[in-house]
C-alpha positions in Angstrom: 26.8 30.8 98.1 26.0 34.6 96.9 28.0 34.5 93.0 26.2 31.5 92.8 22.9 33.5 93.1 24.6 36.1 91.4 25.3 33.6 87.7 21.6 32.0 88.0 19.8 34.8 87.5 22.0 36.4 85.0 21.3 33.0 83.1 17.7 33.1 83.6 17.2 36.6 82.2 19.8 35.8 79.5 17.5 32.1 79.2 14.5 34.9 79.3 15.6 37.9 76.8 15.7 35.4 74.4 12.5 34.1 74.8 9.8 36.0 72.1 12.6 35.4 69.7 12.1 32.1 70.2 8.3 31.7 70.4 8.0 34.3 67.2 10.0 30.9 65.5 7.9 28.5 67.0 5.4 31.1 65.9 6.3 30.8 61.6 7.3 28.0 62.0 3.7 26.5 62.9 2.3 29.3 60.0 4.9 28.2 57.7 3.5 24.1 57.9 0.1 25.8 58.3 0.2 27.1 54.9 1.8 24.4 53.5 -0.3 21.6 55.1 2.5 19.2 57.1 1.6 19.6 60.4 3.0 18.2 63.0 0.4 18.8 65.9 -3.0 19.3 64.1 -5.1 17.4 61.9 -4.2 18.5 58.5 -8.0 19.4 57.9 -8.0 21.8 61.9 -9.9 24.7 61.6 -7.7 27.2 60.6 -7.9 29.4 63.8 -5.6 31.2 66.2 -5.9 28.5 68.8 -4.7 25.2 66.3 -1.7 27.8 65.5 -0.9 28.0 68.7 -0.9 24.4 69.0 1.3 23.6 65.9 3.9 26.3 67.4 3.9 24.4 71.2 2.7 28.4 72.6 -0.3 29.4 74.7 -3.3 31.1 72.9 -2.5 33.4 74.8 0.9 34.4 73.2 -1.0 35.0 70.4 -3.7 36.8 70.6 -1.9 38.4 73.8 -1.6 42.3 73.3 0.3 45.5 74.5 -0.8 47.9 76.7 -1.1 49.6 73.9 -3.9 48.2 72.6 -1.5 46.3 69.2 0.2 43.0 69.3 2.5 41.2 71.1 3.5 39.1 67.5 2.8 41.9 64.8 3.9 40.1 61.8 2.7 36.6 63.5 -1.3 38.2 63.9 -1.1 39.2 60.0 0.0 37.1 58.5 -1.8 34.2 59.4 -5.4 36.5 58.2 -3.8 37.3 55.4 -3.1 33.5 54.7 -5.7 32.8 56.1 -8.0 34.8 53.3 -5.9 33.1 50.6 -7.2 29.6 51.8 -10.9 30.9 52.7 -10.1 32.9 49.2 -8.9 29.5 47.3 -11.8 27.4 48.5 -14.3 29.1 46.6 -15.8 28.5 43.6 -17.1 29.8 40.4 -20.1 29.4 42.4 -21.2 33.1 44.0 -23.6 30.9 46.7 -20.2 29.2 47.7 -18.8 32.8 47.2 -21.5 34.5 50.1 -21.2 31.1 52.1 -17.7 31.3 52.4 -17.2 35.2 52.9 -20.0 34.3 56.0 -17.9 32.4 57.2 -15.4 34.3 56.4 -17.6 36.9 58.9 -19.1 34.7 61.9 -15.2 33.2 62.5 -13.7 36.9 63.1 -16.6 38.1 64.8 -15.7 35.0 66.6 -12.0 35.7 67.3 -13.0 39.1 68.4 -15.5 38.0 70.8 -13.4 36.4 72.3 -11.1 38.5 72.6 -13.6 40.8 73.9 -14.0 37.8 76.3 -10.4 38.2 77.4 -10.3 41.9 78.2 -13.0 41.5 80.0 -12.3 39.0 82.4 -8.6 41.9 82.7 -11.1 44.4 83.3 -12.4 42.3 86.3 -9.0 40.8 87.8 -8.4 44.4 87.4 -11.5 46.1 89.3 -11.3 43.3 92.2 -8.1 44.2 92.8 -8.9 47.6 93.1 -11.4 46.8 95.3 -9.3 44.9 97.6 -6.8 47.4 97.5 -9.7 50.2 98.4 -10.8 48.1 101.6 -7.1 48.0 102.9 -6.8 51.2 102.4 -10.2 51.4 103.8 -8.6 49.4 107.1 -5.7 51.4 107.2 -7.3 55.4 107.5 -9.5 53.6 110.2 -6.2 52.3 112.0 -4.5 55.3 111.3 -7.7 56.7 112.7 -7.8 54.5 116.2 -3.5 55.0 116.5 -4.9 59.5 116.3 -6.5 58.6 118.9 -5.2 57.0 121.2 -2.3 58.9 121.1 -5.0 62.8 122.0 -5.8 60.4 124.6 -2.6 59.6 125.4 -1.7 63.1 125.3 -4.5 64.1 126.6 -3.7 62.3 130.5 -0.9 63.4 130.9 0.7 60.5 130.8 3.9 60.3 128.6 3.8 62.4 125.9 4.3 61.6 122.6 8.1 64.7 122.7 9.6 62.9 125.2 8.7 58.7 123.9 10.3 60.4 120.4 14.0 61.0 122.6 12.9 58.6 125.7 
């Protein structure tokens, strides 16, 4: 029985070790399809966003925008290529009219700010969860401290009444 559990665990570890590579491949293939306009999941005229990229790749959007504790992207090459293609796409759609260029530039800025706002909201959510966890931990610690104080008082009371001394109780 133990050997089969170890085999299952080893299989799970192998599977999960290869997941980032498979996810990266899915995202790169989705970027290629979006660039060529040959999307499979989303429509051809879908908005060029990381959410659309995630849907096309069949992954959660948090996979695309997730950052490591140090602040760098989990998939930096995907995000860089996405931003590069998005910029190239917006430049190619603008004509020679300066007003159209300005509109495209402002739309690009709005999209960038929306992405930044969403990322900040995710960060605020993460920090809020962390604060709640720390508060719960502090509450548990306060309860433990009260229990410890109560137990210390009980020990003092027992020792003071001449009941079984603590050292004798340990030996017994």
